[in-house]
ZAMARGU-4260 file (C-alpha; in steps of 0.2 Angstrom, whole numbers, plus 5000, padded with zeros to 4 digits):
<rodrens>
0) 5495/5384/5385 | 5513/5385/5393 | 5526/5394/5384 | 5538/5387/5370 | 5551/5387/5380
5) 5558/5389/5397 | 5564/5404/5402 | 5574/5395/5416 | 5584/5386/5402 | 5582/5399/5388
10) 5588/5416/5388 | 5578/5429/5378 | 5588/5447/5380 | 5578/5459/5368 | 5589/5473/5358
15) 5577/5487/5355 | 5584/5505/5349 | 5577/5518/5333 | 5581/5513/5314 | 5599/5517/5314
20) 5605/5516/5334 | 5615/5501/5329 | 5608/5486/5335 | 5614/5475/5321 | 5631/5481/5323
25) 5630/5477/5342 | 5623/5461/5343 | 5637/5455/5329 | 5648/5459/5343 | 5638/5451/5356
30) 5637/5436/5347 | 5657/5434/5347 | 5657/5438/5365 | 5644/5425/5372 | 5639/5414/5360
35) 5620/5420/5356 | 5611/5415/5343 | 5606/5432/5334 | 5588/5433/5327 | 5584/5448/5319
40) 5565/5451/5316 | 5568/5462/5301 | 5581/5449/5293 | 5565/5436/5297 | 5552/5447/5288
45) 5565/5450/5273 | 5568/5432/5271 | 5550/5429/5273 | 5544/5440/5258 | 5556/5431/5246
50) 5552/5413/5249 | 5543/5405/5236 | 5527/5399/5242 | 5526/5411/5260 | 5508/5415/5263
55) 5514/5430/5271 | 5525/5437/5256 | 5514/5452/5251 | 5510/5455/5266 | 5526/5459/5271
60) 5531/5467/5256 | 5518/5481/5259 | 5520/5483/5278 | 5538/5486/5274 | 5536/5498/5260
65) 5525/5507/5270 | 5534/5507/5287 | 5520/5499/5297 | 5522/5486/5307 | 5518/5466/5301
70) 5504/5456/5309 | 5510/5450/5326 | 5506/5433/5323 | 5517/5433/5308 | 5533/5441/5316
75) 5530/5429/5331 | 5527/5412/5323 | 5546/5417/5312 | 5554/5419/5329 | 5548/5404/5337
80) 5553/5394/5323 | 5569/5401/5321 | 5573/5397/5339 | 5567/5379/5336 | 5580/5377/5323
85) 5593/5385/5334 | 5589/5374/5349 | 5591/5358/5339 | 5606/5363/5329 | 5616/5369/5342
90) 5620/5356/5356 | 5637/5362/5361 | 5647/5377/5368 | 5642/5390/5384 | 5623/5390/5386
95) 5620/5377/5374 | 5618/5361/5382 | 5605/5350/5389 | 5589/5361/5384 | 5598/5377/5388
100) 5598/5391/5375 | 5603/5409/5374 | 5596/5423/5361 | 5596/5441/5357 | 5580/5446/5347
105) 5585/5462/5337 | 5572/5473/5333 | 5556/5465/5344 | 5544/5467/5351 | 5540/5485/5340
110) 5521/5485/5351 | 5515/5481/5366 | 5504/5467/5359 | 5518/5460/5353 | 5529/5460/5369
115) 5516/5452/5378 | 5511/5438/5365 | 5529/5433/5366 | 5531/5435/5383 | 5517/5423/5386
120) 5517/5412/5372 | 5535/5410/5366 | 5548/5414/5382 | 5547/5426/5394 | 5561/5440/5392
125) 5578/5440/5403 | 5581/5458/5399 | 5578/5472/5387 | 5597/5482/5379 | 5591/5500/5373
130) 5600/5507/5362 | 5595/5527/5362 | 5603/5541/5354 | 5596/5557/5343 | 5587/5555/5325
135) 5600/5566/5320 | 5614/5554/5323 | 5601/5538/5317 | 5598/5546/5300 | 5616/5550/5295
140) 5619/5532/5298 | 5605/5525/5289 | 5609/5538/5273 | 5628/5531/5274 | 5621/5512/5275
145) 5610/5515/5261 | 5624/5516/5249 | 5628/5498/5250 | 5614/5492/5258 | 5599/5488/5245
150) 5587/5488/5257 | 5572/5496/5251 | 5568/5505/5268 | 5585/5515/5266 | 5576/5530/5258
155) 5573/5548/5267 | 5554/5545/5265 | 5555/5527/5273 | 5567/5530/5287 | 5555/5546/5291
160) 5539/5535/5292 | 5549/5521/5302 | 5554/5536/5314 | 5536/5540/5317 | 5532/5522/5319
165) 5545/5520/5332 | 5539/5535/5341 | 5522/5529/5342 | 5524/5512/5346 | 5541/5506/5351
170) 5543/5516/5365 | 5527/5511/5376 | 5536/5494/5376 | 5552/5502/5381 | 5542/5509/5396
175) 5531/5496/5400 | 5549/5483/5401 | 5556/5500/5411 | 5540/5499/5425 | 5547/5479/5427
180) 5567/5486/5430 | 5570/5475/5414 | 5577/5489/5404 | 5596/5493/5402 | 5597/5508/5393
185) 5616/5512/5382 | 5620/5527/5374 | 5624/5522/5357 | 5632/5539/5350 | 5649/5535/5354
190) 5661/5523/5344 | 5657/5504/5340 | 5670/5500/5352 | 5663/5511/5368 | 5645/5505/5364
195) 5651/5488/5363 | 5659/5490/5380 | 5642/5497/5388 | 5632/5480/5380 | 5645/5470/5386
200) 5644/5475/5404 | 5624/5474/5403 | 5625/5455/5396 | 5639/5450/5412 | 5624/5456/5425
205) 5612/5445/5414 | 5621/5429/5416 | 5626/5434/5433 | 5608/5431/5439 | 5604/5451/5444
210) 5590/5452/5433 | 5583/5433/5433
</rodrens>
């Protein structure tokens, strides 16, 4: 079965990095600059767990509480649906005419099987931006965010579990895409502005066709 979206028309950039590496902050800036649709796998899952009548709600709640990864079929279906909705809703502007689209997918894929399944079933990804920094930086950012985020998993115990899951399961994904020459590693320890400058340069290269 062919993928749902043609990668010649639809640009998918995966945004990876540990919890608190700055993915959401940087994605918001890249959306402003390049007219991306930003999809956060985590936000889609959190919304789905509270959606009335959701068949996945209890399962997602348990995974989020335990810091484990939601079954890939659920996440991939939510992403595919969200991409389809965006393609229908957005038909003007750079990169959105004649069946084209551009997506930043943040916090996905978290595991090897997710990566392979998405590329095969939904759309072949063009690039992976990997925001790298230390666990100390990530922990301090997450604890700061916890003061206002209201997120169930922004506490030290859940954060430590998320770091372990990330190291065990997401790093191999980054290594897989590195072997395909798709990864641009961006040091996200610096200021929002400094990191934004580095990430913007990567996206400009993507659209210049360097990684096509």
